[in-house]
Structure formats: structure tokens, C-alpha cells
C-alpha positions as CSV (number, residue, x, y, z in Angstrom):
1,M,-31.1,0.8,-58.8
2,L,-28.7,3.2,-60.5
3,S,-30.1,5.6,-63.2
4,K,-28.4,5.2,-66.5
5,E,-26.8,8.7,-66.1
6,M,-25.5,7.7,-62.7
7,E,-24.1,4.4,-64.0
8,K,-22.4,6.3,-66.9
9,I,-20.8,8.9,-64.6
10,L,-19.7,6.3,-62.1
11,N,-18.0,4.3,-64.9
12,N,-16.4,7.4,-66.0
13,Q,-14.9,7.8,-62.5
14,V,-13.8,4.0,-62.7
15,K,-11.8,5.1,-65.7
16,L,-10.4,8.2,-64.0
17,E,-9.2,6.2,-61.0
18,A,-7.7,3.5,-63.4
19,E,-6.0,6.3,-65.2
20,S,-4.6,7.8,-62.1
21,S,-3.3,4.4,-61.0
22,M,-1.4,4.1,-64.3
23,N,-0.1,7.5,-64.1
24,Y,1.2,7.1,-60.7
25,L,2.7,3.7,-61.7
26,A,4.6,5.5,-64.5
27,M,5.6,8.2,-62.0
28,A,7.0,5.4,-59.7
29,S,8.9,3.9,-62.6
30,W,10.4,7.3,-63.6
31,A,11.5,8.0,-60.0
32,E,12.9,4.6,-59.7
33,C,15.2,5.2,-62.7
34,Q,16.5,8.4,-61.0
35,P,19.5,8.0,-58.6
36,G,18.6,8.3,-54.9
37,L,14.8,8.7,-55.1
38,D,13.7,5.6,-53.1
39,G,11.2,7.4,-50.9
40,I,9.5,9.1,-54.0
41,T,9.5,5.8,-55.8
42,E,7.7,3.9,-53.0
43,F,5.3,6.9,-52.5
44,F,4.1,6.6,-56.1
45,Y,3.9,2.8,-56.1
46,A,1.6,3.1,-53.1
47,Q,-0.4,5.8,-54.6
48,S,-0.9,3.7,-57.7
49,E,-2.1,0.9,-55.6
50,E,-4.6,3.1,-53.6
51,E,-6.1,4.4,-56.9
52,R,-6.5,0.8,-58.1
53,I,-8.3,0.0,-54.9
54,H,-10.6,3.2,-55.4
55,M,-11.3,1.8,-58.9
56,I,-12.3,-1.6,-57.7
57,K,-14.5,-0.1,-54.9
58,L,-16.4,1.9,-57.5
59,L,-16.8,-1.0,-59.9
60,R,-18.2,-3.3,-57.3
61,Y,-20.5,-0.5,-56.1
62,I,-21.9,-0.1,-59.7
63,N,-22.5,-3.8,-60.0
64,E,-24.1,-4.2,-56.5
65,R,-26.5,-1.4,-57.4
66,G,-27.8,-3.1,-60.6
67,G,-25.6,-1.4,-63.0
68,T,-22.8,-2.8,-65.1
69,G,-19.3,-1.8,-64.1
70,Q,-17.0,-1.2,-67.2
71,V,-13.3,-2.2,-67.2
72,P,-11.9,0.8,-69.2
73,E,-9.5,0.9,-72.0
74,L,-6.6,3.0,-71.0
75,K,-3.9,4.9,-73.1
76,K,-0.3,4.7,-72.2
77,P,0.6,7.3,-69.5
78,S,3.3,9.9,-69.9
79,V,6.7,9.0,-68.6
80,K,8.4,12.3,-69.5
81,Y,9.1,14.4,-66.4
82,K,11.9,16.9,-66.2
83,T,12.3,17.2,-62.5
84,V,10.8,15.9,-59.2
85,Q,9.0,19.3,-59.0
86,D,7.4,18.6,-62.5
87,L,6.4,15.1,-61.2
88,F,4.6,16.4,-58.1
89,K,2.9,19.3,-60.1
90,H,1.4,16.6,-62.3
91,F,0.4,14.7,-59.1
92,L,-1.4,17.6,-57.7
93,A,-3.2,18.4,-61.0
94,S,-4.3,14.8,-61.1
95,E,-5.8,14.9,-57.6
96,I,-7.6,18.2,-58.3
97,A,-9.2,16.7,-61.4
98,V,-10.4,13.5,-59.4
99,T,-11.9,15.8,-56.8
100,K,-13.8,17.8,-59.3
101,S,-15.1,14.5,-60.9
102,I,-16.3,13.1,-57.5
103,Y,-18.1,16.5,-56.8
104,D,-19.9,16.3,-60.1
105,I,-21.1,12.7,-59.1
106,V,-22.2,14.0,-55.7
107,D,-24.1,16.8,-57.4
108,L,-25.8,14.3,-59.6
109,S,-26.6,12.2,-56.6
110,F,-28.4,15.2,-55.0
111,R,-30.3,16.0,-58.2
112,E,-31.4,12.4,-58.6
113,K,-32.2,11.9,-54.8
114,D,-29.9,8.9,-55.0
115,F,-29.1,8.9,-51.3
116,A,-27.3,5.6,-51.4
117,T,-24.8,6.9,-53.9
118,H,-24.5,10.1,-52.0
119,N,-23.7,8.2,-48.8
120,F,-21.2,5.9,-50.7
121,L,-19.4,8.9,-52.2
122,Q,-18.8,10.6,-48.7
123,W,-15.7,8.3,-48.4
124,Y,-14.4,9.6,-51.7
125,V,-15.0,13.1,-50.7
126,T,-13.0,12.8,-47.5
127,E,-10.3,10.8,-49.3
128,Q,-9.8,13.5,-51.9
129,M,-9.6,16.3,-49.2
130,E,-6.7,14.3,-47.8
131,E,-5.1,13.6,-51.1
132,E,-5.3,17.2,-52.2
133,K,-3.9,18.5,-49.0
134,S,-1.0,16.0,-49.1
135,A,-0.2,16.9,-52.8
136,R,-0.3,20.7,-52.0
137,D,1.9,20.2,-48.9
138,L,4.5,18.2,-50.8
139,N,4.5,20.7,-53.7
140,D,5.0,23.5,-51.1
141,K,7.9,21.7,-49.7
142,L,9.5,21.2,-53.1
143,E,9.0,24.9,-53.8
144,M,10.9,25.8,-50.7
145,I,13.7,23.3,-51.7
146,G,14.2,24.5,-55.1
147,S,17.3,23.0,-56.7
148,D,19.0,22.2,-53.4
149,K,20.1,18.6,-53.6
150,S,20.5,18.1,-49.9
151,G,16.9,19.4,-49.5
152,L,15.7,16.9,-52.1
153,Y,17.6,14.2,-50.2
154,L,15.7,15.0,-47.1
155,F,12.3,15.4,-48.9
156,D,12.9,11.9,-50.3
157,R,13.7,10.6,-46.8
158,D,10.7,12.3,-45.2
159,I,8.3,11.0,-47.9
160,M,9.3,7.5,-47.2
161,N,8.5,8.1,-43.6
162,L,5.2,9.7,-44.5
163,R,4.2,6.5,-46.3
164,T,5.2,4.3,-43.4
165,A,3.3,6.5,-40.9
166,E,-0.1,6.0,-42.7
């Protein structure tokens, strides 16, 4: 059985995952409207779907543990990005925020001695380590590229290959 505090913080995570999904969907749409960014477009559509799956997994866990999963109300995500670099900076910031939130829930699970939730969250901890590393690596590559259009072309092609290799 979840404590009320744990139920509340897990439902907050459901909302954060849903917001991430919508933000990445908006990023995919932005990229799709830019010429030649097919790889980046597909990357963010896939990221959006991953976050939706994370949200559902959390929602079901809350319900299975005797809580009530809440489907959150969401505000419209931003669709104003100046450059691909700007897009990926937002991506990294989002992943860092999600990681911090997961760590806060893990901390609460320790304090409450809720070992079932702690165990459940280990998948999210590992997932976030991978997501942050990926976001940092992609930002590093974009920094190296700068404003070089041929570099951006290769980045877009490589990111498409990255998604199909997973």
C-alpha cells in the first residue's frame, strides 16, 4: 500500500512524464517543419512515445499498489525553437529535471522504507542515466558542429541510425 505522500509524488512524476512526452512531440513537429531534419524528427517522435510509456508504467504501478493514478491536465508545450542546438538544449534540461524528480522519489522510498517502490524505481534510475548520457552526447556533437550545414546533415543521418540501432 502506498502512503499518501508516495502516491502524490508518483502522480507528480506521471505528470512530468506526460509533459515530457508532449514536449518531445512538439519538438518532433518543429523539426518536421524544418527542411532536411528527418532523423531529428523521428528521434523526437520516438522520445515522445518512450515518455508516454514511462507515464503509463507509473500510472499502473500506483493503481496496483492501492493508490489512484491521476491522468494529469497538461498545458500546451512550447513550439518556439531557434535552432537545432536550442532544441537539444531543451531536451537535455528536460532529462535532467526528470532525473532529479526520480531521485526525489527514490529518496522518499528510502525514508518510508517502501522497498517495493524503491525496487520499481531502479528501472527509471537506469533509464535516466542512459537518457542523460544520450542528451549530453548529442549536445556535445552539436557544439562541435556549430553552424556547419554539412555537419548538421551528418548529425541528422547519424541520429536516425542511433534510433534504429536501439
